[in-house]
C-alpha positions as CSV (number, residue, x, y, z in Angstrom):
1,M,176.2,127.3,65.7
2,D,172.6,126.7,66.8
3,G,173.2,126.8,70.5
4,E,171.5,123.4,71.2
5,D,174.6,122.1,73.0
6,I,175.0,125.2,75.3
7,K,173.4,124.6,78.7
8,V,173.2,127.9,80.5
9,L,169.6,127.8,81.7
10,R,168.4,125.7,84.5
11,E,165.9,123.1,83.6
12,K,162.5,124.1,84.8
13,V,161.0,121.9,87.5
14,F,157.4,121.3,88.4
15,D,156.8,123.4,91.5
16,K,153.0,123.5,91.8
17,S,151.7,122.9,95.3
18,R,148.4,122.9,97.2
19,W,147.6,122.4,100.8
20,M,144.4,120.3,101.2
21,Q,142.6,120.2,104.5
22,L,140.3,117.2,104.9
23,P,138.4,115.7,107.8
24,R,140.6,113.1,109.6
25,D,137.8,111.1,111.4
26,I,134.4,110.5,109.8
27,L,131.8,108.6,111.7
28,I,128.4,108.0,110.1
29,G,125.9,105.5,111.5
30,H,123.5,104.6,114.2
31,N,124.3,105.9,117.7
32,V,127.7,107.2,116.7
33,L,127.1,110.3,118.9
34,R,128.3,108.1,121.7
35,E,131.7,107.9,120.1
36,I,132.4,111.7,120.7
37,P,134.7,111.0,123.7
38,S,136.7,108.5,121.6
39,V,137.1,111.0,118.8
40,C,138.3,113.7,121.1
41,K,140.8,111.3,122.7
42,D,142.0,110.1,119.3
43,L,142.6,113.7,118.1
44,C,144.3,114.8,121.4
45,F,142.4,118.1,121.5
46,G,142.7,119.1,125.1
47,S,140.3,119.5,128.0
48,H,138.4,122.7,127.2
49,A,135.7,122.6,124.6
50,L,133.3,125.2,123.2
51,L,130.1,123.6,122.0
52,L,127.9,125.6,119.6
53,A,124.3,124.7,119.0
54,G,120.9,126.1,118.2
55,E,118.2,126.1,120.8
56,H,116.6,123.0,119.3
57,T,119.7,121.2,118.4
58,M,121.0,121.7,121.9
59,T,118.1,119.6,123.1
60,V,118.5,117.1,120.2
61,A,122.2,116.3,120.6
62,G,124.1,119.1,122.4
63,D,123.0,118.2,125.9
64,E,124.0,114.5,125.4
65,I,127.4,115.5,124.1
66,V,128.0,117.7,127.2
67,S,127.1,114.7,129.3
68,L,129.3,112.3,127.3
69,L,132.3,114.6,127.7
70,A,131.7,115.5,131.4
71,D,134.4,113.1,132.7
72,T,137.2,114.3,130.3
73,C,136.3,117.9,129.3
74,D,135.2,121.2,130.6
75,V,132.5,122.1,128.0
76,K,131.3,125.6,127.6
77,T,128.1,125.9,125.6
78,C,126.9,128.8,123.4
79,I,123.6,129.1,121.6
80,V,123.9,130.3,118.0
81,G,120.9,132.5,117.2
82,S,122.3,133.8,113.9
83,N,125.6,133.9,112.2
84,T,126.0,137.6,111.6
85,A,129.4,139.2,112.0
86,A,128.4,140.6,115.4
87,D,127.3,137.2,116.7
88,I,130.4,135.5,115.4
89,A,132.6,138.1,117.2
90,R,130.7,137.5,120.4
91,I,131.1,133.7,120.2
92,E,134.8,134.2,119.5
93,R,135.2,136.2,122.7
94,E,133.4,133.5,124.7
95,G,135.5,130.7,123.1
96,A,138.9,132.4,123.4
97,G,140.1,129.8,126.0
98,A,138.8,126.7,124.2
99,D,141.1,124.0,123.0
100,F,138.6,122.9,120.3
101,I,135.1,123.6,119.1
102,I,132.1,121.3,118.5
103,G,129.3,122.5,116.1
104,V,126.0,120.8,116.7
105,G,123.2,121.6,114.3
106,G,122.4,122.7,110.8
107,G,124.0,125.0,108.3
108,R,124.0,128.1,110.4
109,V,125.6,126.5,113.4
110,I,128.2,124.5,111.3
111,D,129.1,127.6,109.3
112,T,129.6,129.6,112.6
113,A,131.8,126.8,113.9
114,K,133.9,126.9,110.8
115,I,134.5,130.7,111.0
116,V,135.1,130.7,114.7
117,S,137.5,127.8,114.5
118,Y,139.4,129.6,111.7
119,N,139.6,132.9,113.5
120,L,140.6,131.3,116.8
121,D,142.9,128.8,115.0
122,R,141.2,125.9,116.7
123,Q,140.0,122.6,115.2
124,F,136.4,121.7,115.2
125,I,134.1,118.7,115.1
126,S,131.0,118.8,112.9
127,V,128.0,117.2,114.3
128,P,125.1,117.6,111.9
129,T,121.6,117.0,113.1
130,A,120.0,117.1,109.7
131,A,121.1,116.3,106.1
132,A,120.0,119.5,104.6
133,H,123.2,120.9,103.0
134,D,126.6,119.9,101.7
135,G,128.6,122.2,104.0
136,I,128.9,119.5,106.7
137,A,132.4,118.6,105.7
138,S,133.5,121.5,103.5
139,S,135.8,124.5,104.1
140,R,133.2,126.9,102.8
141,A,131.0,129.0,105.2
142,S,128.1,131.3,104.4
143,I,127.3,134.4,106.4
144,P,124.3,136.7,105.8
145,T,124.8,140.4,104.8
146,P,122.3,143.1,103.7
147,E,123.2,142.2,100.1
148,G,122.6,138.5,100.6
149,S,124.7,135.5,101.7
150,V,128.5,135.6,101.2
151,S,130.6,132.5,100.9
152,L,133.9,132.5,102.8
153,S,136.9,130.2,102.9
154,A,137.3,128.8,106.5
155,H,138.2,125.6,108.3
156,P,136.9,122.3,107.3
157,P,136.1,120.1,110.3
158,I,138.8,117.8,111.5
159,A,136.1,115.3,112.3
160,V,132.5,114.6,111.3
161,V,130.2,112.7,113.6
162,A,126.8,112.1,111.9
163,D,124.3,110.0,113.9
164,T,121.9,108.6,111.4
165,G,119.3,108.0,114.1
166,I,119.2,111.7,114.9
167,I,119.3,112.8,111.2
168,A,116.5,110.4,110.2
169,A,114.3,111.9,112.9
170,A,114.6,115.4,111.4
171,P,111.8,116.8,109.2
172,P,111.7,115.0,105.8
173,R,111.9,118.3,104.0
174,L,115.4,118.8,105.3
175,L,116.6,115.4,103.8
176,A,115.0,116.2,100.5
177,A,116.7,119.6,100.5
178,G,120.1,118.0,101.1
179,C,119.5,115.6,98.2
180,A,118.5,118.5,95.9
181,D,121.7,120.3,96.9
182,I,123.8,117.3,95.9
183,I,121.9,116.7,92.6
184,S,122.7,120.2,91.6
185,N,126.4,119.1,91.5
186,Y,125.7,117.9,87.9
187,T,125.1,121.5,86.7
188,A,127.9,123.0,88.9
189,I,130.3,120.7,87.1
190,L,129.0,121.8,83.7
191,D,129.4,125.4,84.6
192,W,133.0,124.8,85.8
193,E,133.8,123.1,82.5
194,L,132.2,126.0,80.6
195,A,134.4,128.5,82.6
196,N,137.4,126.4,81.7
197,R,136.6,126.5,78.0
198,L,135.6,130.1,77.7
199,R,137.7,131.8,80.5
200,G,140.6,129.4,81.0
201,E,139.6,128.8,84.6
202,P,141.7,125.9,86.1
203,I,139.7,122.7,86.9
204,S,140.3,119.7,89.1
205,E,139.3,116.5,87.4
206,Y,139.6,114.6,90.6
207,A,137.2,117.0,92.4
208,M,134.9,117.0,89.5
209,A,134.7,113.2,89.4
210,L,134.1,113.0,93.1
211,S,131.4,115.6,92.9
212,K,129.6,113.8,90.1
213,M,129.8,110.5,91.9
214,T,128.0,112.0,94.9
215,A,125.2,113.2,92.7
216,E,125.0,109.8,91.1
217,I,124.7,108.2,94.5
218,I,121.6,110.2,95.3
219,V,119.9,109.7,91.9
220,K,120.7,106.0,91.9
221,N,119.1,105.5,95.4
222,A,116.3,108.0,95.0
223,D,113.6,105.4,95.7
224,V,115.3,104.2,98.8
225,I,115.8,107.8,100.0
226,S,112.2,108.6,99.5
227,G,111.3,106.0,102.1
228,L,112.7,108.4,104.8
229,T,114.4,105.7,106.9
230,E,117.7,105.6,108.7
231,E,119.1,103.9,105.6
232,S,118.1,107.1,103.7
233,A,120.0,109.2,106.2
234,W,123.0,107.0,105.8
235,I,123.1,107.3,102.0
236,V,122.5,111.0,102.0
237,M,125.1,111.7,104.7
238,K,127.8,109.8,102.7
239,A,127.0,111.9,99.7
240,L,127.1,115.2,101.6
241,V,130.4,114.4,103.2
242,S,131.9,113.4,99.8
243,S,130.7,116.6,98.2
244,G,132.3,118.6,101.0
245,V,135.6,116.7,100.5
246,A,135.4,117.5,96.7
247,M,135.3,121.2,97.6
248,S,138.3,120.8,99.9
249,I,140.2,119.1,97.2
250,A,139.4,121.8,94.7
251,G,140.2,124.6,97.2
252,S,136.9,126.2,96.4
253,S,133.1,125.5,96.2
254,R,133.3,125.1,92.4
255,P,132.6,121.3,92.3
256,A,129.2,121.9,94.0
257,S,128.3,125.5,93.2
258,G,127.5,127.0,89.8
259,G,124.7,128.9,88.3
260,E,122.1,127.0,90.3
261,H,123.6,128.3,93.5
262,K,123.8,131.9,92.1
263,F,120.1,131.5,91.3
264,S,119.5,130.4,95.0
265,H,121.5,133.3,96.4
266,A,119.6,135.7,94.1
267,L,116.4,134.4,95.6
268,D,117.8,134.9,99.1
269,R,118.0,138.6,98.2
270,I,114.7,139.0,96.4
271,A,112.5,136.6,98.4
272,P,114.3,135.7,101.6
273,G,113.1,132.9,103.8
274,K,110.7,131.4,101.3
275,A,112.5,128.1,100.7
276,L,115.5,126.2,101.8
277,H,118.9,126.6,100.2
278,G,119.0,123.1,98.7
279,E,115.4,123.4,97.4
280,Q,116.3,126.5,95.5
281,C,119.4,125.0,94.1
282,G,117.4,122.0,92.9
283,V,115.1,124.2,90.8
284,G,118.1,126.2,89.7
285,A,119.7,123.0,88.5
286,I,116.7,122.2,86.2
287,I,117.0,125.7,84.7
288,T,120.7,125.6,84.2
289,M,120.7,122.0,82.8
290,Y,118.1,123.2,80.2
291,L,120.4,126.0,79.2
292,H,123.4,123.6,78.9
293,G,121.3,121.5,76.5
294,G,121.2,118.5,78.9
295,D,118.5,116.3,80.1
296,W,116.6,118.7,82.4
297,R,113.6,116.4,82.6
298,W,115.8,113.8,84.2
299,I,117.0,116.3,86.8
300,R,113.4,117.3,87.5
301,D,112.1,113.7,87.8
302,S,115.0,112.9,90.1
303,L,114.0,115.8,92.4
304,K,110.4,114.7,92.3
305,R,111.3,111.2,93.4
306,I,112.9,112.4,96.5
307,G,110.1,114.9,97.3
308,A,112.0,118.1,96.5
309,P,110.3,121.2,94.8
310,T,110.6,121.5,91.0
311,T,108.7,124.8,90.3
312,P,108.6,128.3,91.7
313,A,105.1,127.7,93.1
314,E,106.5,124.8,95.2
315,L,109.2,127.1,96.5
316,G,106.5,129.5,97.6
317,I,107.3,132.2,95.1
318,D,105.6,133.5,92.0
319,D,106.9,133.1,88.5
320,A,107.9,136.7,88.1
321,T,110.1,136.4,91.2
322,A,111.8,133.4,89.7
323,V,112.4,135.2,86.4
324,E,113.9,138.1,88.4
325,A,116.2,135.7,90.2
326,V,117.4,134.0,87.0
327,L,118.3,137.4,85.5
328,A,119.9,138.7,88.7
329,A,122.1,135.6,89.1
330,R,124.8,137.2,87.0
331,T,125.3,139.9,89.6
332,I,126.1,137.3,92.3
333,R,129.8,136.5,92.5
334,P,130.4,137.9,89.0
335,E,133.9,136.4,89.1
336,R,132.3,133.0,89.0
337,F,131.4,132.4,85.3
338,T,128.3,130.2,84.7
339,I,125.7,129.6,82.0
340,L,123.6,132.3,83.6
341,D,126.3,134.8,82.8
342,M,125.8,134.4,79.1
343,G,123.3,137.2,78.6
344,L,119.9,135.6,79.0
345,S,117.0,137.8,77.9
346,K,113.9,138.4,80.0
347,E,111.7,136.7,77.4
348,N,113.8,133.6,77.4
349,A,113.9,133.5,81.2
350,E,110.1,133.7,81.2
351,R,109.9,130.9,78.7
352,I,112.2,128.7,80.9
353,I,110.2,129.3,84.0
354,R,107.0,128.3,82.1
355,M,108.8,125.2,81.0
356,L,109.2,124.0,84.6
357,Y,105.5,123.3,84.8
358,E,105.4,121.1,81.6
359,E,104.8,117.4,81.9
């Protein structure tokens, strides 16, 4: 008797589940800031809002939002000087009675809004004033520590309101940095696939495909983007939001953060304040694409076309610092395996940095 006809074990069922949090309303375009009251009404938030902004972005967009909501909401404003743990705790105390939160500004303000909304269990609206990073619509937030930036899982925005007129008026360097951040998705995906092959790390093919598509949007439209028009802002904002959604689908920043981001975070420790996050990720993407055996010159040329840095000198650092960052990258989030965790020698790192200057 072989037992094939005996049914004593329950048939196993598929029981995998994941809770994805994605933005519900996304508005991108000219003068969409005026739609803030309609967005708040649509989402049935309540009548008490906490608006977070930087000193500059309060003038750029925050004051107008306060005016637009005056008839329907009691808006309390709070200037975000930094997003240290102490500042976040202070803002949480000030916003304890808020029904919802509005983050108006760049990465620091949006990340603070994510964390505060998560800790207070309140929804928040993301109102970017520049297209400098892909955290506009993601659930990941960075906070500074003495050891460097730390990435945390927090709330994604329930709505994104991106006024391309405001974004196009921001310094061109910010738009180029956002493009570089998106282009680095190419190597982030390669690192994720590498971790899957060598470490068995689970992957999301859907998140990967969406992340790659966003990078392709930037490269395909590089010449249009370099014109620094409102159309440029429109194209880049669509890509940044898509990249953020890819991270929400994956449940991590993996689709848009690999060795190139570890290189950037290493630079934040070694040479803080020298360059923008996206700029550093772009140079890191050239390095990691070379190590993956891919077309690193194509990555470099794409960055050049949008006006982003491609060498340590253009980042404002010397070559020795770049080498140090390449070697130190493996100490950043060691649980996240990338091509920079493969045991690169100092001699090879120096050779790769020299290669960045080759025509």
